[in-house]
C-alpha positions as CSV (number, residue, x, y, z in Angstrom):
1,X,-189.9,-7.1,7.7
2,X,-189.0,-3.6,9.1
3,X,-189.2,0.0,8.3
4,X,-187.2,2.9,9.6
5,X,-189.2,5.9,10.8
6,X,-187.4,9.3,10.8
7,X,-187.5,11.1,14.1
8,X,-187.3,14.9,13.5
9,X,-186.2,17.5,16.0
10,X,-187.4,21.0,16.5
11,X,-184.9,23.1,18.4
12,X,-185.3,26.5,20.0
13,X,-183.1,28.7,22.0
14,X,-185.9,29.4,24.5
15,X,-187.6,26.0,24.8
16,X,-186.6,22.4,25.1
17,X,-186.3,20.3,22.0
18,X,-189.3,18.6,20.6
19,X,-189.0,15.3,18.7
20,X,-191.7,13.9,16.4
21,X,-192.4,11.3,13.7
22,X,-195.0,11.5,11.0
23,X,-196.2,9.9,7.7
24,X,-196.4,6.4,9.0
25,X,-199.4,4.2,9.3
26,X,-199.7,2.4,12.6
27,X,-202.8,1.7,14.8
28,X,-201.7,1.6,18.4
29,X,-203.4,-0.8,20.8
30,X,-200.7,-0.9,23.5
31,X,-197.5,0.8,24.6
32,X,-194.8,-0.1,27.0
33,X,-191.5,1.4,28.0
34,X,-188.4,0.0,29.6
35,X,-186.3,2.4,31.8
36,X,-182.8,2.5,33.2
37,X,-181.4,-0.6,31.5
38,X,-177.9,-1.6,32.6
39,X,-175.1,-1.8,30.1
40,X,-174.9,-5.4,28.7
41,X,-178.4,-6.3,29.8
42,X,-180.3,-8.2,27.1
43,X,-184.0,-7.8,26.2
44,X,-186.2,-9.3,23.6
45,X,-185.1,-12.7,22.5
46,X,-188.5,-13.5,21.1
47,X,-190.8,-12.9,18.1
48,X,-194.5,-12.3,17.7
49,X,-197.0,-14.2,15.6
50,X,-199.3,-11.3,14.9
51,X,-198.0,-8.2,16.6
52,X,-196.1,-5.4,14.9
53,X,-193.9,-3.2,17.1
54,X,-192.5,0.3,16.8
55,X,-189.4,0.8,18.9
56,X,-187.8,4.1,19.8
57,X,-184.8,4.7,22.1
58,X,-185.3,7.6,24.4
59,X,-182.1,7.5,26.4
60,X,-178.7,5.8,26.0
61,X,-178.2,3.3,23.2
62,X,-179.1,-0.2,22.2
63,X,-177.8,-2.7,19.7
64,X,-180.8,-4.2,17.8
65,X,-180.4,-7.5,15.9
66,X,-183.5,-8.6,13.9
67,X,-183.6,-12.1,12.4
68,X,-185.9,-13.8,10.0
69,X,-187.1,-17.4,10.4
70,X,-184.0,-18.8,8.5
71,X,-181.8,-17.1,11.2
72,X,-180.6,-14.6,8.7
73,X,-179.9,-11.1,10.0
74,X,-182.2,-8.6,8.4
75,X,-181.0,-5.7,10.6
76,X,-178.1,-5.1,12.9
77,X,-177.9,-1.6,14.1
78,X,-177.0,0.7,17.0
79,X,-179.9,2.9,17.9
80,X,-179.1,6.0,20.1
81,X,-181.5,8.3,22.0
82,X,-183.8,10.0,19.6
83,X,-182.4,8.4,16.5
84,X,-184.7,6.7,14.0
85,X,-187.6,4.5,15.3
86,X,-188.0,1.1,13.7
87,X,-191.3,-0.6,12.9
88,X,-191.0,-4.4,13.0
89,X,-193.5,-6.7,11.4
90,X,-194.6,-10.0,13.0
91,X,-192.3,-13.0,12.7
92,X,-189.1,-11.0,13.3
93,X,-186.9,-12.3,16.1
94,X,-185.5,-9.4,18.1
95,X,-182.3,-9.5,20.2
96,X,-181.7,-6.2,22.1
97,X,-178.7,-5.3,24.1
98,X,-178.1,-2.1,26.1
99,X,-174.8,-0.4,25.2
100,X,-174.7,1.9,28.2
101,X,-176.2,2.3,31.7
102,X,-179.4,4.2,31.9
103,X,-180.7,3.2,28.5
104,X,-184.5,3.5,28.0
105,X,-186.8,2.6,25.1
106,X,-190.5,3.1,24.2
107,X,-192.5,0.6,22.2
108,X,-195.9,0.9,20.5
109,X,-197.7,-2.3,19.4
110,X,-200.7,-2.8,17.2
111,X,-202.2,-5.5,19.4
112,X,-203.1,-5.9,23.1
113,X,-200.9,-8.2,25.2
114,X,-201.5,-11.9,24.6
115,X,-199.0,-14.5,25.8
116,X,-200.2,-16.8,22.9
117,X,-198.8,-14.2,20.5
118,X,-195.2,-14.7,21.8
119,X,-192.7,-17.2,20.3
120,X,-190.1,-17.5,23.1
121,X,-188.4,-20.7,22.2
122,X,-185.9,-20.3,19.3
123,X,-186.6,-23.9,18.2
124,X,-190.3,-22.9,17.6
125,X,-189.2,-20.0,15.4
126,X,-186.1,-20.8,13.4
127,X,-186.3,-23.2,10.5
128,X,-184.0,-26.1,10.7
129,X,-181.8,-26.9,7.7
130,X,-182.7,-30.1,5.9
């Protein structure tokens, strides 16, 4: 459903910090970034049928809630700038909320954009109890 990717930092007294991640398998087809999100602004509120996403906060902080098709929370975590990245599989519903003004995040995907890949209506994603 998801995998945390360690973000490592190389610091130097004479140069700016360098952040990197390694030892993960992900074929990137597309990337996007969202800049200067206001505190309380919500993003996401959808799932993907086939696309995996690797999400990394580059400034500020976000609250990430990931849900499975039963509506069970599989991850609820605050991500701060340059903390772990998270790789989400398809069929994970993501709710994202900015916890401070100026928050930004970067996202890699393993598929090109296709509106047909999005599940935007919760009724089309979450299983109903019988």
